[in-house]
PyMOL CGO cylinders between C-alpha atoms (Angstrom):
from pymol import cmd
from pymol.cgo import CYLINDER

trace = [
    CYLINDER, -0.06, -0.18, -0.02, 2.80, 2.37, 0.66, 0.3, 1, 1, 1, 1, 1, 1,
    CYLINDER, 2.80, 2.37, 0.66, 4.44, 1.80, -2.65, 0.3, 1, 1, 1, 1, 1, 1,
    CYLINDER, 4.44, 1.80, -2.65, 1.10, 2.14, -4.35, 0.3, 1, 1, 1, 1, 1, 1,
    CYLINDER, 1.10, 2.14, -4.35, 0.57, 5.77, -2.94, 0.3, 1, 1, 1, 1, 1, 1,
    CYLINDER, 0.57, 5.77, -2.94, 3.60, 7.05, -4.32, 0.3, 1, 1, 1, 1, 1, 1,
    CYLINDER, 3.60, 7.05, -4.32, 3.21, 5.17, -7.77, 0.3, 1, 1, 1, 1, 1, 1,
    CYLINDER, 3.21, 5.17, -7.77, -0.29, 6.91, -8.18, 0.3, 1, 1, 1, 1, 1, 1,
    CYLINDER, -0.29, 6.91, -8.18, 0.78, 10.31, -6.75, 0.3, 1, 1, 1, 1, 1, 1,
    CYLINDER, 0.78, 10.31, -6.75, -0.51, 13.16, -8.50, 0.3, 1, 1, 1, 1, 1, 1,
    CYLINDER, -0.51, 13.16, -8.50, 0.93, 15.99, -6.98, 0.3, 1, 1, 1, 1, 1, 1,
    CYLINDER, 0.93, 15.99, -6.98, 4.68, 16.86, -6.36, 0.3, 1, 1, 1, 1, 1, 1,
    CYLINDER, 4.68, 16.86, -6.36, 6.05, 15.33, -3.46, 0.3, 1, 1, 1, 1, 1, 1,
    CYLINDER, 6.05, 15.33, -3.46, 8.58, 17.72, -1.03, 0.3, 1, 1, 1, 1, 1, 1,
    CYLINDER, 8.58, 17.72, -1.03, 11.31, 16.22, 0.77, 0.3, 1, 1, 1, 1, 1, 1,
    CYLINDER, 11.31, 16.22, 0.77, 12.97, 17.08, 3.93, 0.3, 1, 1, 1, 1, 1, 1,
    CYLINDER, 12.97, 17.08, 3.93, 15.82, 15.27, 5.49, 0.3, 1, 1, 1, 1, 1, 1,
    CYLINDER, 15.82, 15.27, 5.49, 18.38, 15.65, 8.67, 0.3, 1, 1, 1, 1, 1, 1,
    CYLINDER, 18.38, 15.65, 8.67, 21.37, 13.76, 9.58, 0.3, 1, 1, 1, 1, 1, 1,
    CYLINDER, 21.37, 13.76, 9.58, 22.31, 12.83, 13.18, 0.3, 1, 1, 1, 1, 1, 1,
    CYLINDER, 22.31, 12.83, 13.18, 25.83, 11.89, 14.18, 0.3, 1, 1, 1, 1, 1, 1,
    CYLINDER, 25.83, 11.89, 14.18, 26.75, 9.64, 17.16, 0.3, 1, 1, 1, 1, 1, 1,
    CYLINDER, 26.75, 9.64, 17.16, 30.25, 9.24, 19.35, 0.3, 1, 1, 1, 1, 1, 1,
    CYLINDER, 30.25, 9.24, 19.35, 30.99, 5.52, 17.84, 0.3, 1, 1, 1, 1, 1, 1,
    CYLINDER, 30.99, 5.52, 17.84, 31.60, 6.93, 13.89, 0.3, 1, 1, 1, 1, 1, 1,
    CYLINDER, 31.60, 6.93, 13.89, 28.73, 6.04, 12.84, 0.3, 1, 1, 1, 1, 1, 1,
    CYLINDER, 28.73, 6.04, 12.84, 25.79, 8.97, 11.43, 0.3, 1, 1, 1, 1, 1, 1,
    CYLINDER, 25.79, 8.97, 11.43, 21.95, 8.37, 10.71, 0.3, 1, 1, 1, 1, 1, 1,
    CYLINDER, 21.95, 8.37, 10.71, 20.37, 10.13, 7.53, 0.3, 1, 1, 1, 1, 1, 1,
    CYLINDER, 20.37, 10.13, 7.53, 16.52, 10.51, 7.96, 0.3, 1, 1, 1, 1, 1, 1,
    CYLINDER, 16.52, 10.51, 7.96, 13.88, 10.96, 4.88, 0.3, 1, 1, 1, 1, 1, 1,
    CYLINDER, 13.88, 10.96, 4.88, 10.61, 12.40, 4.82, 0.3, 1, 1, 1, 1, 1, 1,
    CYLINDER, 10.61, 12.40, 4.82, 7.90, 13.18, 1.59, 0.3, 1, 1, 1, 1, 1, 1,
    CYLINDER, 7.90, 13.18, 1.59, 5.50, 15.51, 2.07, 0.3, 1, 1, 1, 1, 1, 1,
    CYLINDER, 5.50, 15.51, 2.07, 2.66, 16.23, 0.24, 0.3, 1, 1, 1, 1, 1, 1,
    CYLINDER, 2.66, 16.23, 0.24, -0.66, 18.45, 0.05, 0.3, 1, 1, 1, 1, 1, 1,
    CYLINDER, -0.66, 18.45, 0.05, -3.46, 17.08, -1.86, 0.3, 1, 1, 1, 1, 1, 1,
    CYLINDER, -3.46, 17.08, -1.86, -6.16, 18.69, -3.64, 0.3, 1, 1, 1, 1, 1, 1,
    CYLINDER, -6.16, 18.69, -3.64, -8.26, 18.99, -0.48, 0.3, 1, 1, 1, 1, 1, 1,
    CYLINDER, -8.26, 18.99, -0.48, -5.63, 21.20, 1.09, 0.3, 1, 1, 1, 1, 1, 1,
    CYLINDER, -5.63, 21.20, 1.09, -4.72, 18.02, 3.02, 0.3, 1, 1, 1, 1, 1, 1,
    CYLINDER, -4.72, 18.02, 3.02, -0.92, 17.53, 4.15, 0.3, 1, 1, 1, 1, 1, 1,
    CYLINDER, -0.92, 17.53, 4.15, 0.28, 13.93, 3.93, 0.3, 1, 1, 1, 1, 1, 1,
    CYLINDER, 0.28, 13.93, 3.93, 3.89, 12.82, 5.23, 0.3, 1, 1, 1, 1, 1, 1,
    CYLINDER, 3.89, 12.82, 5.23, 5.78, 9.83, 5.18, 0.3, 1, 1, 1, 1, 1, 1,
    CYLINDER, 5.78, 9.83, 5.18, 9.21, 8.56, 6.25, 0.3, 1, 1, 1, 1, 1, 1,
    CYLINDER, 9.21, 8.56, 6.25, 10.99, 7.24, 2.97, 0.3, 1, 1, 1, 1, 1, 1,
    CYLINDER, 10.99, 7.24, 2.97, 13.98, 5.82, 4.41, 0.3, 1, 1, 1, 1, 1, 1,
    CYLINDER, 13.98, 5.82, 4.41, 16.31, 6.09, 7.47, 0.3, 1, 1, 1, 1, 1, 1,
    CYLINDER, 16.31, 6.09, 7.47, 20.22, 4.99, 6.45, 0.3, 1, 1, 1, 1, 1, 1,
    CYLINDER, 20.22, 4.99, 6.45, 22.77, 4.52, 8.83, 0.3, 1, 1, 1, 1, 1, 1,
    CYLINDER, 22.77, 4.52, 8.83, 26.53, 5.31, 7.65, 0.3, 1, 1, 1, 1, 1, 1,
    CYLINDER, 26.53, 5.31, 7.65, 29.40, 3.30, 9.14, 0.3, 1, 1, 1, 1, 1, 1,
    CYLINDER, 29.40, 3.30, 9.14, 31.47, 6.34, 9.38, 0.3, 1, 1, 1, 1, 1, 1,
    CYLINDER, 31.47, 6.34, 9.38, 31.11, 10.24, 9.39, 0.3, 1, 1, 1, 1, 1, 1,
    CYLINDER, 31.11, 10.24, 9.39, 29.12, 11.49, 6.75, 0.3, 1, 1, 1, 1, 1, 1,
    CYLINDER, 29.12, 11.49, 6.75, 30.04, 13.40, 3.83, 0.3, 1, 1, 1, 1, 1, 1,
    CYLINDER, 30.04, 13.40, 3.83, 28.25, 15.45, 0.99, 0.3, 1, 1, 1, 1, 1, 1,
    CYLINDER, 28.25, 15.45, 0.99, 29.26, 13.05, -1.55, 0.3, 1, 1, 1, 1, 1, 1,
    CYLINDER, 29.26, 13.05, -1.55, 27.80, 9.64, 0.42, 0.3, 1, 1, 1, 1, 1, 1,
    CYLINDER, 27.80, 9.64, 0.42, 24.53, 11.84, 1.35, 0.3, 1, 1, 1, 1, 1, 1,
    CYLINDER, 24.53, 11.84, 1.35, 24.14, 12.26, -2.32, 0.3, 1, 1, 1, 1, 1, 1,
    CYLINDER, 24.14, 12.26, -2.32, 24.31, 8.58, -3.34, 0.3, 1, 1, 1, 1, 1, 1,
    CYLINDER, 24.31, 8.58, -3.34, 21.88, 7.74, -0.92, 0.3, 1, 1, 1, 1, 1, 1,
    CYLINDER, 21.88, 7.74, -0.92, 19.06, 10.31, -1.79, 0.3, 1, 1, 1, 1, 1, 1,
    CYLINDER, 19.06, 10.31, -1.79, 18.69, 9.15, -5.93, 0.3, 1, 1, 1, 1, 1, 1,
    CYLINDER, 18.69, 9.15, -5.93, 18.96, 5.37, -4.40, 0.3, 1, 1, 1, 1, 1, 1,
    CYLINDER, 18.96, 5.37, -4.40, 15.78, 5.88, -1.96, 0.3, 1, 1, 1, 1, 1, 1,
    CYLINDER, 15.78, 5.88, -1.96, 13.46, 8.39, -4.70, 0.3, 1, 1, 1, 1, 1, 1,
    CYLINDER, 13.46, 8.39, -4.70, 14.32, 5.42, -7.40, 0.3, 1, 1, 1, 1, 1, 1,
    CYLINDER, 14.32, 5.42, -7.40, 13.15, 2.54, -5.30, 0.3, 1, 1, 1, 1, 1, 1,
    CYLINDER, 13.15, 2.54, -5.30, 9.90, 4.92, -4.84, 0.3, 1, 1, 1, 1, 1, 1,
    CYLINDER, 9.90, 4.92, -4.84, 10.14, 5.75, -8.26, 0.3, 1, 1, 1, 1, 1, 1,
    CYLINDER, 10.14, 5.75, -8.26, 9.23, 9.38, -7.31, 0.3, 1, 1, 1, 1, 1, 1,
    CYLINDER, 9.23, 9.38, -7.31, 12.77, 11.02, -8.91, 0.3, 1, 1, 1, 1, 1, 1,
    CYLINDER, 12.77, 11.02, -8.91, 10.83, 12.93, -11.10, 0.3, 1, 1, 1, 1, 1, 1,
    CYLINDER, 10.83, 12.93, -11.10, 7.75, 13.65, -8.80, 0.3, 1, 1, 1, 1, 1, 1,
    CYLINDER, 7.75, 13.65, -8.80, 10.32, 15.79, -6.17, 0.3, 1, 1, 1, 1, 1, 1,
    CYLINDER, 10.32, 15.79, -6.17, 9.09, 19.33, -5.61, 0.3, 1, 1, 1, 1, 1, 1,
    CYLINDER, 9.09, 19.33, -5.61, 11.67, 21.35, -3.03, 0.3, 1, 1, 1, 1, 1, 1,
    CYLINDER, 11.67, 21.35, -3.03, 13.92, 19.57, -0.58, 0.3, 1, 1, 1, 1, 1, 1,
    CYLINDER, 13.92, 19.57, -0.58, 14.30, 21.44, 2.58, 0.3, 1, 1, 1, 1, 1, 1,
    CYLINDER, 14.30, 21.44, 2.58, 17.01, 20.38, 5.18, 0.3, 1, 1, 1, 1, 1, 1,
    CYLINDER, 17.01, 20.38, 5.18, 19.50, 22.77, 7.62, 0.3, 1, 1, 1, 1, 1, 1,
    CYLINDER, 19.50, 22.77, 7.62, 22.24, 24.76, 6.52, 0.3, 1, 1, 1, 1, 1, 1,
    CYLINDER, 22.24, 24.76, 6.52, 25.02, 22.38, 7.40, 0.3, 1, 1, 1, 1, 1, 1,
    CYLINDER, 25.02, 22.38, 7.40, 27.95, 22.55, 4.74, 0.3, 1, 1, 1, 1, 1, 1,
    CYLINDER, 27.95, 22.55, 4.74, 27.96, 19.01, 4.12, 0.3, 1, 1, 1, 1, 1, 1,
    CYLINDER, 27.96, 19.01, 4.12, 24.48, 19.48, 2.78, 0.3, 1, 1, 1, 1, 1, 1,
    CYLINDER, 24.48, 19.48, 2.78, 25.41, 22.01, 0.17, 0.3, 1, 1, 1, 1, 1, 1,
    CYLINDER, 25.41, 22.01, 0.17, 28.27, 19.36, -1.16, 0.3, 1, 1, 1, 1, 1, 1,
    CYLINDER, 28.27, 19.36, -1.16, 25.41, 17.02, -1.15, 0.3, 1, 1, 1, 1, 1, 1,
    CYLINDER, 25.41, 17.02, -1.15, 23.39, 19.21, -3.16, 0.3, 1, 1, 1, 1, 1, 1,
    CYLINDER, 23.39, 19.21, -3.16, 26.38, 19.69, -5.33, 0.3, 1, 1, 1, 1, 1, 1,
    CYLINDER, 26.38, 19.69, -5.33, 26.70, 15.88, -5.80, 0.3, 1, 1, 1, 1, 1, 1,
    CYLINDER, 26.70, 15.88, -5.80, 23.27, 15.28, -6.42, 0.3, 1, 1, 1, 1, 1, 1,
    CYLINDER, 23.27, 15.28, -6.42, 23.48, 17.49, -9.41, 0.3, 1, 1, 1, 1, 1, 1,
    CYLINDER, 23.48, 17.49, -9.41, 25.94, 15.72, -10.75, 0.3, 1, 1, 1, 1, 1, 1,
    CYLINDER, 25.94, 15.72, -10.75, 24.07, 12.37, -10.34, 0.3, 1, 1, 1, 1, 1, 1,
    CYLINDER, 24.07, 12.37, -10.34, 21.00, 13.56, -11.67, 0.3, 1, 1, 1, 1, 1, 1,
    CYLINDER, 21.00, 13.56, -11.67, 22.66, 15.66, -14.38, 0.3, 1, 1, 1, 1, 1, 1,
    CYLINDER, 22.66, 15.66, -14.38, 23.52, 12.10, -15.81, 0.3, 1, 1, 1, 1, 1, 1,
    CYLINDER, 23.52, 12.10, -15.81, 19.62, 11.62, -16.35, 0.3, 1, 1, 1, 1, 1, 1,
    CYLINDER, 19.62, 11.62, -16.35, 16.80, 13.83, -17.66, 0.3, 1, 1, 1, 1, 1, 1,
    CYLINDER, 16.80, 13.83, -17.66, 16.13, 15.85, -14.21, 0.3, 1, 1, 1, 1, 1, 1,
    CYLINDER, 16.13, 15.85, -14.21, 17.16, 19.22, -14.38, 0.3, 1, 1, 1, 1, 1, 1,
    CYLINDER, 17.16, 19.22, -14.38, 18.49, 19.74, -10.22, 0.3, 1, 1, 1, 1, 1, 1,
    CYLINDER, 18.49, 19.74, -10.22, 19.35, 23.49, -9.47, 0.3, 1, 1, 1, 1, 1, 1,
    CYLINDER, 19.35, 23.49, -9.47, 20.74, 23.51, -5.85, 0.3, 1, 1, 1, 1, 1, 1,
    CYLINDER, 20.74, 23.51, -5.85, 19.95, 26.84, -5.75, 0.3, 1, 1, 1, 1, 1, 1,
    CYLINDER, 19.95, 26.84, -5.75, 16.21, 26.54, -6.35, 0.3, 1, 1, 1, 1, 1, 1,
    CYLINDER, 16.21, 26.54, -6.35, 16.04, 23.03, -5.41, 0.3, 1, 1, 1, 1, 1, 1,
    CYLINDER, 16.04, 23.03, -5.41, 13.90, 20.93, -8.55, 0.3, 1, 1, 1, 1, 1, 1,
    CYLINDER, 13.90, 20.93, -8.55, 12.28, 22.35, -11.53, 0.3, 1, 1, 1, 1, 1, 1,
]
cmd.load_cgo(trace, "trace")
């Protein structure tokens, strides 16, 4: 049912994600999707929770995001991405742009997706 919801999604899905670090060199990435349906109802769902076994970097964040989006087949349905202003997330957006450049999706880290 969860997968079917995204397959038939007719509105853009906006993402938010955050990272947490622990004292053992593990880090965790949580990815959440948000949609507002036609009657104006907000729906949110956790898309993924990934654990890095080393300190995270912009490069490895950017490797995980497309995998999660591709698995759900919603890469082309993404609207905006919201996160905090950590430097590693800036580099993640730069890396994500390089990855998506290989597809037909245009990614601009200044305006998120278009």
